[in-house]
Backbone as numpy.savetxt, mean C-alpha at the origin, in Angstrom:
# Nx Ny Nz CAx CAy CAz Cx Cy Cz
23.02 -6.17 43.42 22.56 -6.17 42.05 22.38 -4.72 41.59
23.02 -4.38 40.48 22.91 -3.01 39.97 22.03 -2.98 38.74
21.39 -1.87 38.55 20.56 -1.70 37.36 21.14 -0.57 36.54
21.08 -0.74 35.25 21.61 0.29 34.35 20.46 0.92 33.60
20.57 2.20 33.34 19.57 2.90 32.55 19.90 2.73 31.08
18.92 2.28 30.33 19.11 2.10 28.90 18.61 3.34 28.19
19.45 3.99 27.39 19.00 5.19 26.68 17.89 4.85 25.69
16.97 5.82 25.51 15.84 5.60 24.60 16.31 5.36 23.18
17.32 6.08 22.72 17.84 5.88 21.37 19.35 5.72 21.46
19.86 4.72 20.83 21.29 4.48 20.82 21.77 4.54 19.38
22.77 5.35 19.13 23.32 5.43 17.78 24.13 4.18 17.51
23.91 3.59 16.36 24.59 2.36 15.99 25.28 2.58 14.66
26.48 2.04 14.53 27.22 2.20 13.28 26.55 1.44 12.15
25.96 0.33 12.44 25.31 -0.48 11.42 24.13 -1.21 12.00
23.58 -2.14 11.28 22.39 -2.84 11.76 22.71 -3.80 12.90
21.77 -3.94 13.80 21.87 -4.93 14.86 21.12 -6.16 14.38
21.73 -7.32 14.47 21.08 -8.53 14.01 21.59 -8.92 12.63
20.82 -9.73 11.98 21.20 -10.29 10.68 21.05 -9.28 9.55
22.09 -9.11 8.77 22.02 -8.23 7.59 20.96 -8.75 6.62
20.86 -10.07 6.48 19.85 -10.65 5.60 18.44 -10.31 6.09
18.26 -10.27 7.41 16.96 -9.90 7.96 16.58 -8.48 7.61
17.55 -7.55 7.69 17.28 -6.16 7.33 16.98 -6.03 5.84
17.68 -6.79 5.02 17.41 -6.77 3.58 16.00 -7.30 3.31
15.61 -8.37 4.01 14.25 -8.90 3.83 13.19 -7.92 4.32
13.49 -7.18 5.37 12.57 -6.17 5.86 12.38 -5.07 4.81
13.49 -4.60 4.24 13.39 -3.60 3.17 12.67 -4.17 1.96
12.94 -5.42 1.64 12.28 -6.07 0.51 10.78 -6.16 0.74
10.38 -6.45 1.97 8.95 -6.49 2.30 8.30 -5.14 2.03
8.95 -4.06 2.47 8.44 -2.71 2.21 8.34 -2.43 0.72
9.37 -2.84 -0.02 9.41 -2.58 -1.45 8.33 -3.35 -2.20
8.14 -4.63 -1.86 7.14 -5.42 -2.60 5.72 -4.95 -2.29
5.48 -4.50 -1.07 4.16 -3.94 -0.77 3.99 -2.61 -1.52
5.06 -1.83 -1.60 5.01 -0.61 -2.40 4.71 -0.91 -3.87
5.33 -1.96 -4.38 5.08 -2.34 -5.77 3.64 -2.79 -5.98
3.07 -3.45 -4.98 1.66 -3.87 -5.02 0.78 -2.64 -5.28
1.05 -1.55 -4.58 0.28 -0.32 -4.76 0.61 0.36 -6.09
1.89 0.46 -6.42 2.29 1.13 -7.65 1.76 0.39 -8.88
1.83 -0.94 -8.84 1.32 -1.72 -9.98 -0.18 -1.51 -10.16
-0.92 -1.47 -9.04 -2.36 -1.22 -9.14 -2.62 0.12 -9.81
-1.82 1.13 -9.46 -1.96 2.44 -10.10 -1.70 2.35 -11.60
-0.58 1.72 -11.98 -0.22 1.63 -13.40 -1.24 0.82 -14.20
-1.66 -0.32 -13.65 -2.61 -1.18 -14.36 -3.95 -0.49 -14.53
-4.44 0.18 -13.49 -5.73 0.86 -13.59 -5.64 2.11 -14.47
-4.49 2.77 -14.47 -4.33 3.97 -15.29 -4.29 3.62 -16.78
-3.47 2.64 -17.13 -3.22 2.35 -18.54 -3.90 1.08 -19.05
-4.52 0.32 -18.18 -5.19 -0.90 -18.61 -4.18 -1.92 -19.12
-3.26 -2.32 -18.27 -2.17 -3.21 -18.70 -2.55 -4.68 -18.72
-3.81 -4.99 -18.41 -4.30 -6.34 -18.63 -4.22 -7.30 -17.45
-4.10 -6.78 -16.24 -4.10 -7.69 -15.09 -5.45 -7.60 -14.38
-5.78 -6.49 -13.76 -7.14 -6.35 -13.25 -7.96 -5.43 -14.15
-7.31 -4.81 -15.09 -7.97 -3.88 -16.00 -7.65 -4.27 -17.44
-8.67 -4.25 -18.31 -8.53 -4.51 -19.75 -8.13 -5.96 -20.07
-8.56 -6.90 -19.26 -8.34 -8.32 -19.55 -9.71 -8.97 -19.70
-9.89 -9.68 -20.79 -11.12 -10.42 -21.03 -10.80 -11.91 -20.97
-11.48 -12.62 -20.08 -11.24 -14.04 -19.91 -12.39 -14.83 -20.52
-12.04 -15.79 -21.37 -13.04 -16.65 -22.01 -13.43 -17.79 -21.07
-14.48 -18.51 -21.43 -14.95 -19.63 -20.61 -13.90 -20.73 -20.45
-13.04 -20.90 -21.45 -12.03 -21.95 -21.37 -10.79 -21.52 -20.57
-10.80 -20.31 -20.02 -9.69 -19.81 -19.21 -8.68 -18.98 -19.99
-8.75 -19.02 -21.31 -7.83 -18.18 -22.10 -8.27 -16.72 -21.96
-7.34 -15.83 -22.23 -7.68 -14.41 -22.07 -7.01 -13.58 -23.15
-7.56 -12.40 -23.34 -6.97 -11.42 -24.25 -6.79 -10.12 -23.47
-5.77 -9.38 -23.84 -5.48 -8.10 -23.20 -5.61 -7.00 -24.24
-6.37 -5.99 -23.90 -6.56 -4.84 -24.78 -6.11 -3.60 -24.01
-4.78 -3.38 -23.97 -4.22 -2.26 -23.21 -4.84 -0.94 -23.68
-4.98 -0.02 -22.77 -5.57 1.29 -23.02 -7.03 1.18 -23.44
-7.71 0.11 -22.99 -9.12 -0.08 -23.35 -9.99 0.95 -22.64
-11.29 0.86 -22.85 -12.23 1.81 -22.25 -12.28 1.73 -20.73
-11.81 0.61 -20.15 -11.81 0.45 -18.69 -10.64 1.14 -18.01
-9.66 1.60 -18.78 -8.48 2.27 -18.20 -8.84 3.69 -17.77
-8.19 4.15 -16.70 -8.45 5.50 -16.19 -8.09 6.54 -17.23
-7.03 6.31 -17.99 -6.60 7.25 -19.01 -7.66 7.42 -20.12
-8.53 6.41 -20.24 -9.61 6.48 -21.24 -10.89 7.07 -20.65
-10.82 7.52 -19.40 -11.98 8.16 -18.79 -12.85 7.23 -17.96
-12.39 6.03 -17.72 -13.19 5.08 -16.94 -13.23 5.46 -15.47
-14.30 5.11 -14.81 -14.45 5.31 -13.36 -13.81 4.12 -12.64
-12.73 4.34 -11.97 -11.95 3.27 -11.35 -12.58 2.76 -10.06
-12.97 3.65 -9.17 -13.49 3.20 -7.88 -14.89 2.60 -7.99
-15.63 2.99 -8.99 -17.00 2.49 -9.13 -17.04 0.98 -9.26
-16.17 0.43 -10.10 -16.19 -1.02 -10.31 -15.97 -1.81 -9.04
-14.99 -1.39 -8.24 -14.68 -2.13 -7.01 -15.69 -1.84 -5.92
-15.98 -0.57 -5.67 -16.85 -0.22 -4.56 -18.31 -0.61 -4.79
-18.78 -0.49 -6.02 -20.18 -0.79 -6.30 -20.39 -2.29 -6.54
-19.45 -2.92 -7.26 -19.68 -4.32 -7.66 -18.72 -5.32 -7.03
-17.59 -4.87 -6.47 -16.57 -5.80 -6.00 -16.62 -6.14 -4.53
-17.41 -5.42 -3.76 -17.46 -5.68 -2.32 -18.42 -6.80 -1.97
-18.36 -7.21 -0.73 -19.26 -8.23 -0.20 -20.59 -7.56 0.12
-21.64 -7.99 -0.52 -22.95 -7.36 -0.31 -23.45 -7.55 1.12
-22.84 -8.49 1.86 -23.22 -8.73 3.25 -22.46 -7.83 4.23
-21.51 -7.05 3.73 -20.74 -6.17 4.60 -21.64 -5.12 5.21
-21.48 -4.84 6.51 -22.28 -3.77 7.12 -21.97 -2.39 6.52
-20.88 -2.30 5.78 -20.48 -1.04 5.16 -20.84 -0.97 3.67
-21.52 -1.98 3.17 -21.78 -2.08 1.73 -22.50 -0.85 1.18
-23.56 -0.40 1.84 -24.30 0.76 1.34 -23.42 2.00 1.29
-22.59 2.19 2.31 -21.67 3.33 2.33 -20.74 3.30 1.12
-20.14 2.12 0.85 -19.19 2.02 -0.26 -19.87 2.10 -1.62
-21.07 1.55 -1.74 -21.80 1.66 -3.01 -22.11 3.12 -3.30
-22.54 3.86 -2.29 -22.80 5.30 -2.48 -21.52 6.06 -2.80
-20.44 5.73 -2.11 -19.15 6.38 -2.35 -18.64 6.07 -3.76
-18.79 4.82 -4.19 -18.34 4.43 -5.53 -19.11 5.08 -6.65
-20.30 5.55 -6.36 -21.10 6.22 -7.38 -20.70 7.67 -7.61
-19.72 8.17 -6.85 -19.30 9.56 -6.97 -17.96 9.65 -7.70
-17.92 10.46 -8.73 -16.73 10.54 -9.60 -15.48 11.03 -8.88
-15.61 11.89 -7.88 -14.45 12.48 -7.22 -13.59 11.44 -6.51
-14.15 10.28 -6.19 -13.39 9.28 -5.43 -12.21 8.71 -6.21
-12.24 8.78 -7.52 -11.13 8.24 -8.33 -9.81 8.98 -8.06
-9.88 10.29 -7.91 -8.64 11.08 -7.77 -7.89 10.75 -6.48
-8.52 10.81 -5.28 -7.74 10.46 -4.08 -7.32 9.00 -4.06
-8.14 8.12 -4.61 -7.77 6.70 -4.64 -6.54 6.48 -5.50
-6.54 7.03 -6.70 -5.41 6.83 -7.61 -4.16 7.53 -7.10
-4.29 8.74 -6.56 -3.13 9.43 -5.99 -2.59 8.66 -4.77
-3.50 8.06 -4.01 -3.08 7.24 -2.88 -2.27 6.03 -3.33
-2.74 5.34 -4.36 -2.00 4.20 -4.89 -0.60 4.62 -5.35
-0.53 5.72 -6.09 0.76 6.21 -6.60 1.67 6.66 -5.45
1.15 7.47 -4.54 1.96 7.99 -3.44 2.47 6.91 -2.52
1.61 5.99 -2.12 2.03 4.88 -1.25 3.06 4.02 -1.97
2.80 3.72 -3.23 3.73 2.89 -4.00 5.11 3.50 -4.08
5.18 4.77 -4.41 6.49 5.43 -4.53 7.18 5.57 -3.17
6.43 5.98 -2.14 7.03 6.16 -0.81 7.63 4.86 -0.31
6.88 3.78 -0.40 7.37 2.50 0.12 8.48 1.92 -0.74
8.37 2.04 -2.05 9.43 1.49 -2.91 10.74 2.25 -2.76
10.65 3.58 -2.66 11.86 4.39 -2.56 12.41 4.48 -1.14
11.55 4.23 -0.15 11.98 4.31 1.24 12.03 5.74 1.76
11.22 6.63 1.18 11.17 8.03 1.62 9.72 8.37 1.97
9.53 9.18 2.99 8.17 9.52 3.40 7.38 8.29 3.82
8.08 7.34 4.43 7.45 6.05 4.70 6.39 6.11 5.81
6.52 7.05 6.74 5.47 7.16 7.77 4.15 7.60 7.15
4.21 8.59 6.28 2.99 9.04 5.59 2.49 7.91 4.69
3.43 7.21 4.05 3.06 6.07 3.22 2.38 4.98 4.01
2.88 4.70 5.22 2.29 3.66 6.06 0.89 4.06 6.54
0.73 5.33 6.90 -0.60 5.80 7.33 -1.59 5.69 6.17
-1.18 6.15 4.99 -2.06 6.10 3.82 -2.35 4.66 3.40
-1.32 3.82 3.40 -1.52 2.41 3.04 -2.48 1.75 4.02
-2.32 2.03 5.31 -3.20 1.43 6.32 -4.64 1.86 6.10
-4.85 3.14 5.83 -6.22 3.64 5.61 -6.84 2.97 4.39
-6.08 2.89 3.30 -6.61 2.28 2.08 -6.87 0.79 2.27
-5.93 0.10 2.89 -6.09 -1.35 3.11 -7.24 -1.63 4.06
-7.39 -0.82 5.09 -8.49 -1.02 6.04 -9.84 -0.81 5.35
-9.91 0.19 4.48 -11.16 0.39 3.74 -11.44 -0.78 2.82
-10.40 -1.29 2.13 -10.60 -2.46 1.27 -11.03 -3.67 2.09
-10.45 -3.80 3.28 -10.81 -4.90 4.18 -12.29 -4.83 4.55
-12.77 -3.62 4.91 -14.16 -3.51 5.34 -15.15 -3.71 4.19
-14.71 -3.61 2.95 -15.62 -3.92 1.84 -15.86 -5.42 1.74
-14.98 -6.22 2.32 -15.06 -7.68 2.15 -15.61 -8.42 3.37
-15.80 -7.75 4.50 -16.29 -8.47 5.68 -17.79 -8.69 5.59
-18.32 -9.76 6.15 -17.61 -10.82 6.85 -16.80 -11.68 5.88
-15.64 -12.07 6.32 -14.73 -12.86 5.49 -15.23 -14.30 5.37
-14.85 -14.94 4.28 -15.29 -16.33 4.09 -14.21 -17.35 4.44
-12.95 -16.92 4.55 -11.87 -17.89 4.78 -11.27 -17.82 6.17
-11.60 -16.80 6.95 -11.03 -16.62 8.28 -11.97 -15.72 9.07
-12.05 -15.88 10.39 -12.98 -15.03 11.14 -12.68 -13.54 11.06
-11.40 -13.15 10.97 -11.09 -11.72 10.95 -9.83 -11.35 10.17
-9.00 -12.31 9.78 -7.70 -12.00 9.18 -7.70 -12.27 7.69
-7.20 -11.30 6.91 -6.98 -11.52 5.48 -5.71 -10.77 5.05
-5.42 -10.78 3.76 -4.17 -10.19 3.27 -4.08 -8.69 3.52
-5.20 -8.00 3.60 -5.16 -6.56 3.87 -4.59 -6.28 5.26
-5.02 -7.02 6.25 -4.54 -6.84 7.62 -3.07 -7.25 7.71
-2.70 -8.34 7.05 -1.31 -8.79 7.06 -0.40 -7.72 6.46
-0.83 -7.08 5.37 -0.01 -6.02 4.77 0.10 -4.80 5.68
-0.97 -4.46 6.40 -0.89 -3.33 7.34 0.18 -3.61 8.39
0.15 -4.81 8.97 1.14 -5.17 10.00 2.55 -5.15 9.42
2.72 -5.71 8.23 4.05 -5.78 7.60 4.59 -4.39 7.28
3.74 -3.51 6.76 4.18 -2.15 6.43 4.65 -1.43 7.69
3.87 -1.51 8.77 4.26 -0.82 9.99 5.52 -1.41 10.60
5.67 -2.72 10.56 6.89 -3.34 11.08 8.10 -2.82 10.32
8.01 -2.79 9.00 9.13 -2.32 8.18 9.42 -0.85 8.44
8.39 -0.02 8.42 8.58 1.42 8.56 9.14 1.78 9.94
8.59 1.21 10.99 9.05 1.55 12.33 10.46 1.04 12.61
10.79 -0.13 12.11 12.15 -0.64 12.30 13.16 0.09 11.43
12.75 0.45 10.23 13.69 1.10 9.31 13.97 2.56 9.64
13.30 3.11 10.64 13.64 4.46 11.08 15.09 4.46 11.55
15.54 3.35 12.09 16.91 3.23 12.60 17.90 2.87 11.50
17.53 1.92 10.64 18.44 1.47 9.59 17.62 0.93 8.43
17.95 1.37 7.23 17.27 0.92 6.03 18.31 0.26 5.13
18.16 -1.04 4.90 19.14 -1.77 4.09 19.06 -1.40 2.62
17.85 -1.18 2.11 17.64 -0.84 0.70 16.70 0.35 0.64
17.11 1.39 -0.06 16.23 2.54 -0.22 16.98 3.85 -0.06
16.24 4.92 -0.23 16.80 6.27 -0.16 16.58 6.92 1.19
16.20 6.14 2.20 15.88 6.68 3.51 17.00 7.44 4.18
18.23 6.97 4.09 19.36 7.67 4.73 19.55 9.05 4.12
19.50 9.13 2.81 19.61 10.42 2.12 18.43 11.32 2.50
17.23 10.75 2.50 16.01 11.50 2.79 16.07 12.13 4.18
16.54 11.36 5.18 16.60 11.85 6.56 17.60 12.99 6.74
18.56 13.12 5.83 19.56 14.20 5.92 19.06 15.52 5.34
17.94 15.52 4.62 17.40 16.75 4.05 16.93 17.67 5.17
17.19 18.97 5.04 16.83 19.94 6.07 15.33 19.92 6.38
14.50 19.83 5.36 13.05 19.85 5.59 12.60 18.64 6.40
13.24 17.51 6.20 12.90 16.30 6.94 13.43 16.39 8.37
14.62 16.96 8.54 15.17 17.16 9.89 14.26 18.05 10.73
13.68 19.07 10.09 12.80 20.00 10.80 11.41 19.43 11.00
11.00 18.48 10.17 9.66 17.90 10.20 9.80 16.37 10.25
10.06 15.84 11.43 10.35 14.40 11.57 9.21 13.51 11.10
8.00 14.03 11.03 6.88 13.23 10.56 7.02 12.89 9.06
7.90 13.58 8.37 8.14 13.29 6.94 9.01 12.07 6.71
9.62 11.54 7.78 10.50 10.37 7.62 9.68 9.27 7.01
């Protein structure tokens, strides 16, 4: 019986496995990126989904885009979620309430939403995007624990796993996105962490 040494990296002309699977993997990365980008746009301009929507008792709603709750109008974005949106039973609640009361938190939060959204949607800088997305999602997760629907799993954790699966697999082949072009840039070749 002979054993063969398998090289750590093998160059492949195209994707191994189902082309549809690779497209779905890229689509997963893109839709999670859109989740972040949309949050940035809605909170910035008050497009009426989580920001600037007033719901009546009968379930009808009105949208007042660019309202006072929009970031562009000077509203405090992180305060609403961190101070009032978290689970008061969370062991981290006091930390987040104090953090939400500080105006500086809006800038890194909003830049994070924009940066993660663009990186994941375009397929460039996806490792940095995955790290940033994981940090943001983990923080959002800890604002909600203990969970009411599952002992430990919610959509934040599922998105972290999905982002890392897409990013780590797409280092080899990206079905949709600018990753192939991005990896050919000299700065990215010299700094592989930028992939």
